[in-house]
N, C-alpha and C positions, 0 to 999 in steps of 0.2 A: 560433453555428447552425450545426450542420452541412449538407451538401449537401441530403443526403437530407430535413431537416426543410424548408430553403426552398423544396426542389421540391416539397414536401406544403404549403407554406403557399400555394405559387404556383399548385398547381393546385387547390388547395380553392375558394381565391378566385378562380382563374380559372372556375371552373363556378358559382359566386356569382355572378359576373359575365353568365356566359352566360344562369345563369337569369332576372336581372334584364333579359338583353337579350330576352331569347324575349318578357318580358312587355313590353316596350317595342314591341317588335315587333307582338305582338298585339293593343295598343290605339291605334299609331300609323297602320296599315294602314288598319284600318275606320276610324279619324276622319278621314285621309286621303280615303278612299274616297268619304264623307260629303260632304267639300268638293268633292272633285276628280272629274272624269269620267276615265273608264280612258284616254282618249289623253294626258291632262293626269300622269296618275300615271305613264304610259308616258315620257311627256318628262322628267319627272323621273329615272326611273330611269336614262333614255339619258344626260343628262348627268352624273348620277355613274359610271356607266361611263366614259365620255371622260374627265373629270377624273382619273380613275386612272390616265390615260395621261402626265399631264403628272410622273407619278412616275419615268416613264424616264432624266428631265433627272437624277434621283437619281444615276443610274451605279453603282449597287452600293454607295453612300457609309452608307446607313441602316446594313445588316450588318456593313460593312468597318471603320466608326469603331468598333461595339460590341466586334467581334472584336478588334481591337488594342487595344482598352481594357482587357481581357483579359490579352493577353499583359504588359503594362508596370503593373498597377493592383498588385502586390507591389512597385513599384520608384516610391514616392511621393517618398523623400529625393531620387534624381536626377534631378527633374523630368520624366522620361520621360510619367508619367502624364498630369500637365498639361499637356505639348507635343500629348499626343494629342487632350486638350479641345479645347485651342486651335485645335488644327488641324482638329478638328472643326466648330467653331462657325464657323470662317474659310471653309471648303467650304459649310458650309449656307447662310452667307449670300452667298456668290456664287450658289449654285444654286437659292435663293430668285429670288433678283434676274433670273438667266436665265428661271426658271419665270413670272415677271411678263411678262417682255418678250416671251416666244416665245408664251405662253398666251394673252395680249392681244392678239396680233397674227393669231391662226389662229382667234380666236372668230367674226371675221368674215364666214370662209370657212364655218366647218362645218356651219350652217345647211342650206345650201346645197348641199352635198355628202351629207350624210346624207337628203335629202330631206325636211326637217321642212317640215310644212305652213304654208301663209303666214299664216294664222292664228296660229299657235304660236312664230312666228320670232321675236318680239319678247322674248316669256317667255324663248325657248330661251337669246335671246342675254345679256340679264341673269343668267340662272342660271347659264350658262359663266363669266359675270366673276366672278360670287360667287366658283363653286367656283375659279377660278383663283388669286383674292385670297386664300383659306383655304390652298391647297397652297403657294403662294409661303409665306405665315406660318409653316406646318408645317417648312418646310425651316431656317428659323433657328430655332424652340426645342424640335425635335425631340434635342438634343442632351442633355438633362435625362434622357429619356427613355432616352438610348444608356445614361448613365453606371448608372442603376439596374437596368437589365438586364445591363450589364457585373459589378456587385455582386451580382446573382442575389437582387433584390429587385422580381421581378415581380409579387409579391403587392402592393406598394405600387400600382402601376402600374393592377391590376386594381380594387381599391377606389375610388383615384380616378377610372377610368370610370364605377365604378358612380354615384357622386354625380354625372357631370357629365351621364349618361343620363338623371337624374331629373330635372334641371334642365331637361334641354333639352327635356324633353315637357313639361315646363311651358310654354316659350317657343313649342312647335309649337301647344300648344293654345290659347295666348294669340292668337299669330299666326292662326290660322282664326279666332277669337271675334273678333279684329278686322277680317277682312275680306282677309288680306294673301294669301289663296289659298295659289298652289304658292309662293309665298317665303317664307310661313310653315316650308318645309323648310329651305329655306337658312339661316333664320335658326337654327334647331335646331341645324344642321351647326356653324356660326359658334359659337354659345355652348360645343357642346362641343369647339371647340379650345380656345378661352379656358380654359376649367375645367381640361382635362388641363394644359395648359401650365405652368397657376400652380401647381396642386397638386405637378407633377412636379421644378419648379423648389424650390419649399419643401420638400421631401423631400429633396433633395441637399444643401441646406444643415442642414437638422436634422440630416441621420445624419451628418454629416461627409464627405462622400465629395465634396463639391466641394472642390477643392485650397485651403489656408488661405496667409495670410502667408507668405513664403519658400520655398514648394514648386512655384512656377510655372518653368518652363522653357518654351524657346523652340520656335516650330514649326522644326522643319529641312527642309531640302532630300529627306532620305533617308527622314523619316519621311511627307512627303506622297508619295515616288513607292511607300513600301511600300501606303498606304491608297490611292492609285489602282489600283496594280496587282492588288489582291486586290480592291478594288470594282469595276473593270473585268470582272473574273469573276464577280462577284456580279450585276451589272448583266447581262451576257448571260444567263445562268439568269432573272434576273428578268423580262425583255424575253419571254422566251419563255413563262415562267408567264404575264403577262400576256397572252397571243396565247392561253394556251392554256384557261385560267380564266373572264378577263373580256372575252372577245370575242363571246360569243354573245348578248348583249343589242344590242350593236351590230350583228350580223350579221344577227339577227333585225329587228329595225327596219327596214333597210335594205332586204332582201329581203322581209319579209313583213307589213311595217306597224306603229303604233305600238301598237294594241292587241295585236298577237302579241307587241310585248317586253314589254307591262304583263302577261300572260297567262305569259311566261317567267319576268319578276320574282316574281310571286306566288308561284307555282308552285314556284319553287326556292327559297324563305326558307327551309324548313328545314333543306332541305340544306345550304345556304350557313352554317346557324348550327349543324350537326350537325359539317361540315366544320371551321369554325371551331373546334369545342370539342376534337377531335380532333387536327388537322393542325398548324394556326398554334400554338395556345396549349399543346395538351397535350404533342405533340413539342417545339415550337418552346422551350417553356419549360425543357426539358434540355438544350438546346444548350449555353448557358453553360458548364453543371457538367462537361458534357463535355469541352467547351474547355480549362478549367481542367484537368481533367487530362491532358490532350493536355502543354499548357503544365509542366505540374508533373512528367511524365513516368511518371504511372501508368497504363501503357498496359495492363496485364493487367484491372484495374478498369474501365477503361474500354470495351473489349470485353463484359465481364461485362454492365455494366449497359446498353450498346447491345442485346444481344441480350435482355436482359429486358424494355426499352422497346420493341424491336420485337414480341414476341409480346404481348405487353399490348394496345399499340395495334392491330393486325391482328386479333384478338379482337375489342377493343370497336368497330372499325369493320365488322365482320361482324354481329354484336349488333344495332348501330345501324342499319347498311343492310335487315337484317330489318324490323326496325320502320319505318326510313321507308317501304318499299315496301309495307307492308299499310295504314300509316296516313297519309299523305302526302293520296292522295286525297280521301278523308272528311274531313278536316280541313281542306284548305281549300275543302271548299263549304261547311259549318259556318261558317268563318269569314267567308267572303265571301259569306255567304247565296245560293250557288250561282251566283255570277257568273266564277266561274273552274275550270276543270276542262278534263283532257286524258287521254289513252290510262293504261291501268295500267300499259304495258311501258314507259313514258317513266319512272315510279318505278324499275321492276326496273333499267332500264339506269342510273340515278342513283344505284341502292344498289352496283352493279357498279364503278361509276369511283371512288364513296367508296374502297372497299377497294383498289383501286388506287393512288390518290391517297397513301392512308396511307402504303401501303409504299415509292413512290415518294418521299416527300418523307422517310421513314425514311432512305433512303440517300444521298439529296441532301444532307439538312441535314447527316449526320454529315460528308460529305465535304467542304462548305462549312467545318462547325467546325475539321476537320483541317487547312484551309488546303490542299487537294489537289484543286483542282478539274479542272484540264488540260483536256482533250477534252469533257469533261461539258457544259459550257457550250455548244457547239455545238449538242450534243443537243437542248435546249432551245429552242433557237431553231428547228430544224429541225421539231421536231413541231408547234410554234406557225406555223411556215408552212404545213406541209402539211395541217394541219386547217383553217387558215382558207379554204385554195387549195380545199381539196375541200368544206368547209361550205357555200361561197357554191353551188356547185353543186346538190349534194345538196337545201339547203334547199328549193328550186324544184320539186323532185319528190318527196321523202321529207319534208319538214317537220320538225319540231324532233326525230320521233322517227331520223330520219337523222342528223342532227348529231349527236344523243347518241351513236349508234353510231361516230360516227367520233371522238367524244372518248374513247369507254374504248378504243377497239383504237387508236389513234395512241399513249395514254401507255401501253397493255403493250407496244407493238412498239418504242416511242422511249426513253423517260425510264427506264422500270421497269426494262427490260431494261439499258439504259447505267449506270444506278444500281449495281442488283445486280453489273454486272461492275466497276465501281471497287470497290465492296465487295470482293467477292473477291480483287482484287488487294493490296490495301489489308491484309488481316487473312489469318490462318489459316483461315478460313474456305472450305473446297472447294463445290463448285457442289451438290454431292448433298447437304450439310447444308442449304445453302440453300433449295435445289428441294424439300425432303423433311421436313428436319427440323424445319425454321422453320416452313414449312407445314401441316404436320399438325393442329396446335393448330387452324387458322383451318378446315380442312378437317372436324374434327371437328364443329366448333361449327354450319357451315352446314350437314353433313349432319341435325344435328338439326333446326335451326330452318326452314330451307327448307321441308321438306314438312309441318311445323304450319302455317308460314304457308299454304301452298298448303290445306291441309286448313281453315284457318278461312275464308280467302278462299271456298271452294266452299260450304260450311255456310252461310256471312254475306251469301250473293250477294244475296238478296233483301231483307235486310233494312235500315233506314235509318242514314243516315250514323252518326248519333249512336251507334247498337247497335253496327256495325262499328267505330267507334274507341274504344266504352267496353269491348267486350271485346277488340279485338286488341292495345290499349296495354299492359293488363296482363297477359295471359296471355302473351303472347311476352315482355316484358320479364322475367317470373319464370322462364321456359324459358330466356332468354336468359342470365340470372345464375346459372341450375344450370348450363346447358351450359359457359359462360365460365370458372368456376372448377372444376368437377369433373371437365369434357372438355379444356377450351383450354390453360389454364395448369398448368405443372409444381406440384405440393403444396406445394413450398420455397419458390416463387416467391409463391404466395397467401397461406401463414403470414409470409412477410417482410413483404407488401403489410398484411395485416390487423393486423399486429404494429405498425403505424404508423397505425393508422386510432385516432378516439376509439373507447371501447367501444361505442356503441351500433352505430354501422357495423361494429366488429369481430364483436360478435355475429350482425349479419345475415350477414356475408361468411363467415363460420364456419358457419353453418347450411347456407348455400347449398354450401359447400366439402366440407362433412363431415369437419370437425377442427373438434380442442377448443380 
């Protein structure tokens, strides 16, 4: 199977997974709110965000092992590939043990530091213990996922996650029905880990990508140095991203309370799914193929493919951002029966941040794949530190709107600019081409969609939420599809993409693009 087909399968299965994930969220949040109070739901959101910080112990090894496997997967006979797997397993086991010891040691003090109300302190403690145990176990079993990613079989991991979501929703429902309350959500998370780990392990053996007898090499000191050197760079970027993307719930809960944390969690659910669809899935799925091009010295193809990737996802982010800004408010009010709402400007700020994060991720992901990180890692940490420091002050005076303004400005000033600088230095792309030629498709789409979104907002301003959602979503989606294919992307790129789609989708793309 060619790289393009593998990526197409990965992307299609990825969006299928995201569709199922969206249905899971649409069903699980109202189900949880039926059994839990706002404060309890906010407590769960807080423990999820705190558990994410356990991954700082990873030290970048998740990405490092996958990337090193790409370097050696064409050399199975000499044992380097299996040695990288053995090293990854050993590192994962050690890190899982460290996560267990440190995590279980800290959970006793976190409640007081985060100002968790006394009546919720016991639930917080046991939820955090469960999150720590699941995270520690994930360190050990992640090697199977890393192997599939290195072999560009993310389509399988997506199908496995779909199956795990279905099973975990059943566990969530059963837990609530049995009266387990907030701990039902912990049960659901644990079952997701069990299913994903078992499915990925079975796939590695079935596909033959797990080393067989006679292919096992010994882990070497040089390989560990390579893993930890690259992993340290990735870790610093990951630590910065954790502060940039995952600190908001903690900051809001500490400064504004648990109900405000619940508001943030619910109002950003759709944003997280869209960002996951574009950034972590869409862009991330392409990185193993680009890394393989680098390893095999296919440099011209690499830069051509990266430019196409950047244009496609920049335009896609613009379309999704306008749709989000127009639909998130009425959608959440309908979804939660009016229990959650915030100013419309916050949705606009999140849409702008989506575009900034998409382009920033394109830059930084390529730099990581080429193993040319250098000083970029410190910029991520700097942005995260500046954001947290400023947001702590701003939240008290300007609320979540002020915090969102800080997020958008910080991303553009720090990591977007630094990533663009590294890209210009690594390639033959000049600043003029990057700032104009590569941005013009995005601007053309925004110049069409933004006025349409504003006009619809004015026309529908007095309409019920269900009418606003029913009109905004299809109208802006159609306008976005037309603007993206006709004005945003080069005709040659649209023709190439449509040629790889199934006939029904191909006809739809050709209709919007005006090509035969």
